[in-house]
GUGU-734306 format. One record per atom (N, C-alpha, C, O): residue in one letter; y, x, z. Coordinates in steps of 0.2 Angstrom, whole numbers, plus 5000, padded with zeros to 4 digits. Each point is the difference from the previous one (the first is absolute). Layout:
REM GUGU-734306
aYXZ...
This chain:
REM GUGU-734306
m538055165043m500250065003m499450055007m499749985005k500450074993k499750065002k500350035005k500550024998i499350015009i500150065003i500150064997i499450004999i500850054999i499850075000i500150025006i499450025003e500949994999e500350045007e500449975007e500049945000q500250075004q500549975005q499950045007q499550025003l500849984999l500350015008l500549975003l500449984997c499650005008c500649955007c499750045005c499550015002m501150035001m500050065005m500649995004m500550004997g499649995009g500450005005g500250095002g499750055000k501149945001k500250075000k499550045005k499950065001s499949885003s499750035010s499649975002s500049955003p499450084997p499649965004p499949945007p499549975002d501150044999d500249995007d500549944998d500449965004l499650044989l500749945000l499849924995l499550024996e500549935003e499749954998e500250034990e500650004998n499150004999n500050004993n500549924998n499849945001e500950094995e500349934998e499950014993e500249954997d499550094999d500250004994d499149944999d499749995005g500249994992g499449974997g499949984991g500349994995l499050015007l499849974989l499649954998l499549985003f500650004993f499449944998f499949984993f500349984995i499050035006i500049984989i499549945002i499749995005n500449974989n499449964997n500050004996n500550044998e498949904996e499950014995e501149994995e500250024995h500249925010h500450005000h500750034998h500449984995f499650065011f500550035002f499850065003f499550015004a501050044995a500050075005a500650015005a500549984997a499650045008a500650015003a499950065004a499450025001v501350025000v500150055007v500649964999v500449984996i499550045013i500549945005i500350075003i499650055002d501049954999d500250035007d500549975002d500649994997g499250005012g500449975006g500450045002g500050065001c500849895000c500450055002c500250035007c500349965003s499550084998s500250025009s500849965000s500549984996s499350025013s500449975003s500350025006s499650015005r501049994996r500150055007r500549935004r500550015002k499249944998k500249955005k499449944999k500249954997p499450065004p499349935000p499849975005p500150015006l499749934990l500049945002l499849975007l499450014999s500749985006s500149995006s499449965000s499949964995g499350065011g499349974999g499850034997g499450005002q500750044991q499550014995q499750075002q500450045003t498949994997t499850055002t500150054994t500250064999r499549894995r500250074995r500650004999r500349955003t500150114992t500550004997t500149944992t499649964998n501150065001n500049924995n499850044994n499749964995g500250115003g499850014993g499249984999g499750004994v500049995011v499350005001v499949914998v499749974996i500650015011i500049944998i500449964992i499749954999a500850074998a500049994995a499550034993a500149984994k499650055009k499550044993k499449955000k499649984995n500350015013n499549954999n499949924999n499549965001l501450034998l499949925000l500250014989l499949964996l500250105004l499950014991l499449994999l499949954996l499750075005l499450045001l499549915001l499549984997a500749995006a499549945000a500449954994a499749954998c500850055000c500349954996c499650044992c499949964996l500150095003l499850024994l499449984998l500049974995k499550035010k499249965000k500249934995k499849984995n500649985008n500049914998n500850014992n500449984998l499450055003l500650024994l499849954992l499450024998a500849934996a499649984995a499950064996a500350055001p499149954995p500250084996p500450014993p500050044996h500649895006h500450014991h500550015003h500550014996a499749995010a500249985005a501050034995a499950054996s500649935005s500550054997s500450055005s500049995006k500250064993k500550055001k500349955006k499749995005d500849984995d500449945004d499649985005d500250015006e499249954992e499749935005e499550085006e499850015006t500250024990t499650055005t500450035005t499850025005f500850004992f500450055006f500249935005f500150015007h500149944990h500349915004h499150025006h500250015006a499349984992a499550005005a500050045004a500249985006l499750104992l500250045004l500550005006l499950025005n500849964993n500450025003n500049935007n500249995005d499449974990d499949945006d499549995005d500149965004s499350074994s499750035005s500450025008s500049985006i500350064991i500350035008i500649965002i500250015006r500249944990r500549935001r499449985007r500050015006r499649964990r499649955001r499650035009r499749965004w500350104996w499750055006w500749995006w499850005006y500850014993y500549985005y499849925001y499549985003g500749974994g499749955002g499449965005g499949945002t499850124998t499450005004t500050015006t499649995004r501050054997r500150045006r500949995002r500350045004d499949914994d500749985000d500450085002d500450025004l499449994990l500450084998l500549984996l500450054999l499849894997l500349994993l500950035001l500450054997e499749915009e500650005002e500550085002e500650014999a498950035004a500050055001a499750054995a500350054999a499549944999a499950064992a500749994995a500450055000e499849904998e500549984995e500750045006e500550024997e499449985009e500750035000e500050065001e500550044999d499049995002d500150085002d499250024995d499550005003a500650024991a499950054995a499350035003a499449994999e500850055007e499650065004e499349995002e499550035001l500749885000l499149965005l499650014993l499550045001r500749944992r499349974994r499650064999r500250065001p499449924998p499250044998p500349984992p499949964996g500350105004g500150034991g499450024997g499650025003a500349984990a499550054997a500550004992a500449974998y499350095001y500150024992y499350004995y499550015004i500349984989i499649984995i500050034995i500550004996a498950045002a499950014994a499249974996a499550045000m500549894996m499449995001m499949974988m500550014996l498849975004l500050004992l499749935002l499650005005s500649944990s499649964997s499850004995s500349994995n498950025005n499650024994n499949934993n499850004994a500549955008a500049934998a500650014996a499949984995r500750055006r500750024999r499950074996r500150004994r499750055008r500050044997r500650055003r500150054999e500149925005e500550035005e500350035007e499949965004i500450084997i500150055004i500549975005i500650014998w499549965007w500649975004w500450055004w499750005005i500650044994i500250045007i500849975005i500649984999l499150025008l500649995003l500250065007l499650015004g500950014995g500450055005g499650064997g499950004994d499950085009d499850044998d499350025001d499850055001c499849904997c499150035001c500150014989c500449974996q499250055004q500050034992q499550004996q499550005002a500550004991a499549994995a500050064995a500450055000l499149954996l499750054993l499749974998l499549985002a500950004991a499849984994a500150014994a500549974997d499150085001d499950014992d500650095000d500550024997g499250005008g500550045001g500849995003g500550044999v499549925003v500649995002v500149985008v499549975003h501150055001h500050005007h500649955001h500550014998y499549915007y500249955000y500050005008y499550005003t501350014999t499949985007t501149975001t500449994995e499649995012e500749984999e500350045006e499850005006t500750054993t500450045003t500549935005t500349964998k499750055009k500749965002k500650055002k500050055002a500649914996a500350075002a500349995005a500550035001i499249935005i500050015009i499650055004i500250025006d499250014990d499550025001d500350104995d499950055002t500249944996t500650064996t500650025006t500050065000l500449915003l500350005004l499850035006l500350065003m499349914999m499750015006m499650064999m500150035005e499550004992e500050064998e500550064999e499950065001l500549924996l500550044999l500350035006l500050065002n500249885002n500250005008n499750045003n500350045003r498849964998r499750055004r499750084996r499750045003t500549964991t500350064997t500550055003t500050065002m500449894997m500850025004m499950035007m500250055002l499349925000l500050005008l499650075004l500150035005i499349984990i499750054999i500350064998i499950065003e500449944993e500450044997e500650055005e500250055000e499949875004e500650045004e499750055005e500150065000a499449905005a499550045005a499950044998a500150045004l499650004988l499850075000l500850044999l500150065001i500449904997i500650035001i500250025007i500350055000q499449905006q500450025008q499350055001q499749975005g499950094993g499450035002g499549975000g499550044999f500249895001f499349975002f499650034993f500250004994s499250015008s499450034996s499949944996s500449955001r499050054995r499849924995r499250015007r500049955004e499750084996e499550015004e500249945007e499749945001h500850095002h500349955005h500449934999h500249975005l499950014988l500149945000l499449964997l500049944998l499450095002l499349984999l499749995006l499449994999r500850035007r499649995004r500349955004r499749975005h501150034993h500549955005h500449954994h500650004998p498849965001p500649964992p500349945005p500149964996e500050035009e500649955003e500450034999e500549964998l499950135003l500750024997l500149984997l500649995000i498949974993i500549984993i499949935000i500549964998q499050015004q499649935000q500649965002q500349964996n499950085013n500349945002n500649994998n500349944999r500050134999r500749984998r499849964995r500249945000l499450094992l500049934996l500049945000l500249974996s499350005010s500149965001s500549945003s499949945002e500550094998e500849965001e500349994995e500649975001f499250064992f500349964997f499349994996f500249984994m499350025006m499449924996m500149965005m499450005001t500849975002t500249945005t500649974994t500049945001h500350074995h500449974996h499649974994h500349974996q499150055004q499449994993q500049925001q500249974995a499650015010a499749935000a500149954996a499749954998s501150085003s500749954998s499849984992s500249964996f499550095002f500150014991f499249954999f499849984994q499750005011q499549994997q500049924997q500249955003n499550044992n500249934996n500850014998n500449945001r499850104997r500749965001r500250034994r500450055000m499449924994m500250014995m500549994993m500050004994v500549995011v500549944998v500950044997v500350045004g499849954991g500950044995g499550044999g499550014998t501350055008t499850074997t499750055004t500150064999s499649925007s499650025006s499650074995s499649994995t500650075007t499850064998t499250015004t499650034997f500349945009f499550035005f499549954999f499450015000g500949924998g499549955001g499350004995g500050014994y499449995011y499550014998y499349945002y499950005006p499849984991p499449945001p499550035004p499950075000t499849895003t499350015004t499549955000t500449955001l499150024999l499549975001l500149995009l499950055003d500349904999d500349985009d500149935002d500349995005g499649954991g500049965000g500849954995g500049944999f500450124999f500549974999f500050044994f500650014998f499050014997f500250034995f500049934993f499649964999d500950054999d500049954993d500550064995d500549974998h499350095000h500550044998h499350004992h499650045000y500449924996y499450024998y500050034994y499450024997e501349995001e500250054994e500050075004e500550034998s499349995005s500150075002s499250035001s499950065001i499649884997i499350024999i500050074994i500449984995i499450075004i499750024995i499449994995i499450015002v500749974992v499649964997v499750054993v500450024996v498949985004v499650074996v499749974995v499549995004q500449994992q499749974994q499650044999q500350054997l499149965004l499450024993l499750014996l499649955000g500350114995g499949964995g499350014999g499750035005s500049954988s499449965001s499450084999s499350005000d501050045000d499550075001d500250045006d499750055003s500749914999s500050035008s499650015007s500249975004k499250094997k499549995003k499850025007k499549975002e501050085002e500250005006e500649995003e500650004997v499349985009v500750005005v499950045003v499550025002v501050005000v500250035009v500449965005v500650035001l499249925004l500649995005l500150045007l499650025004a500949994997a500150055008a500549965005a500249954999s499850075005s500550015007s500550054998s500050044995d500449965009d500850064997d499750045008d500450035003g499049984998g499750065003g499550064996g499650055002y500749924993y499850084994y500749994995y500049974996p500550085006p500450045000p500050014991p500549994997f498950035000f500050044995f499349964995f499650034998l500549895001l499549994998l499750024992l500350004995r498950015006r499550034994r499449964996r499749965004p500050054990p499749974998p499349975006p499749955000t500250115004t499550015004t499950005006t500550035002l499349965001l500050005009l500050075001l500350025004e499350024993e500150065004e500650034999e500350035005e500249974987e500550034999e500649955005e500550025001s499249935000s500649985005s500150025006s500550015003e498950014999e499750035007e500350065000e500250025006m499850024989m500050064999m500850045001m500250065002k500249874995k500950024999k500049995006k500550025004l499249934999l500249975009l500050065006l500350005004k499250054995k499850055001k500550055001k500250035005q500049984986q500650045002q500450015001q500350065001l499949874999l500749965003l500250045006l500550035001l498949955003l500149985008l500050075003l500150015006r499750054989r499850075002r500650054998r500250055002k500049914993k500850044997k500649965005k500550035003d499649904997d500449985004d499749965004d499749964996p500350025011p499749975006p500649965002p500149945002l500350104997l500749975003l500249934995l500449965002l499150044989l500349974996l500949975001l500349955003y499950124993y500949995000y500250054994y500650004997t499050045002t500250044993t499649984993t500349994995e499149995005e499549994994e499849965000e499649994995y500549935009y499849945000y500550005009y499950035005r500649924992r500349975006r499849925002r500149954996a499650045010a500149975003a500249985005a500450045002t499649895003t500350005006t499650015006t500049975005k499650084993k499650035007k499450044996k499649994995g500450075011g499750054998g499350015004g500049975005l499650064993l499150004999l500050015010l500350055003n499349915000n500150005006n499250085001n499550004997p500650045008p499550074998p499449985003p499650044999a500349885004a499449985003a499749954996a499549975002y500850004992y500149944995y499450074995y499950065000t499749884994t499650034994t500650004994t500050054997s500449915003s500750014996s500749935003s500249965005f500050054989f500949995005f500049885000f500349965003d499250044992d499949915001d499550004995d499850034996d500049915007d499249984998d499949974992d500549974997r499150045000r499850014993r499549974998r499549985004s500750014990s499549944997s500150034994s500550034998y498949964996y499950024994y499249964997y499450025002l500949924993l499449984998l500249994990l500549984996r498750055002r500050014993r499549954998r499549985004i500550004992i500049954998i499749994990i500350014995r499149985005r499949994994r500149924997r499849955004i500550044989i500149924998i499750004996i499949954997
């Protein structure tokens, strides 16, 4: 495998980047550490950064021919063992909001397969692959409703951009329910979703893309690129166009947060284009 182009950039130079990139001769991966509203006591780094770093370290030691299930068991176990070394396993089991978690899109060179968990993305042979979580759609629609209500009440878009707390504080009350559905993929739950957080065991939720013998390039990316394109330049251009046209992120593209005027983007972003 050979890197054609790559970028891993935080949304602000003043914040640690919760995204990560990995590539060696056997695997390539983009990792998106999950932001958390409830950091673990005694930790100086965010939960997303902790999870990202644990997965990056795990990828270095994977057997070249590891299967999908073997790989995701190892990734998940790296976080679970981290709890054990800090006597945090019981607390993490009781409260999902405390858990470092992450999503991933990765390529196995030996198996010529792409594996995707969560809302990370891939492009292969002209086809876009990702997973949309029902609970994210619900939160995004709820935020859109709150923005539209504020506009009806006379607030300007510019005012809402300068004072994001007017929307986010109300949304956060609703988002506290989200952790109840983390790795709760049982029965008829509409809103359950998988996460690599030390408690993942829903291997059927991993997207598997089998590459053809004539496949030459693959793009892996985090959800910091709302409109993923075959080149980094195109993907960056689409992102800039979106942020100019809809910085609140509620019409052209719905998100759970808008663009902070002090930041370079609304989210951390990672892009990895490789030749296979």
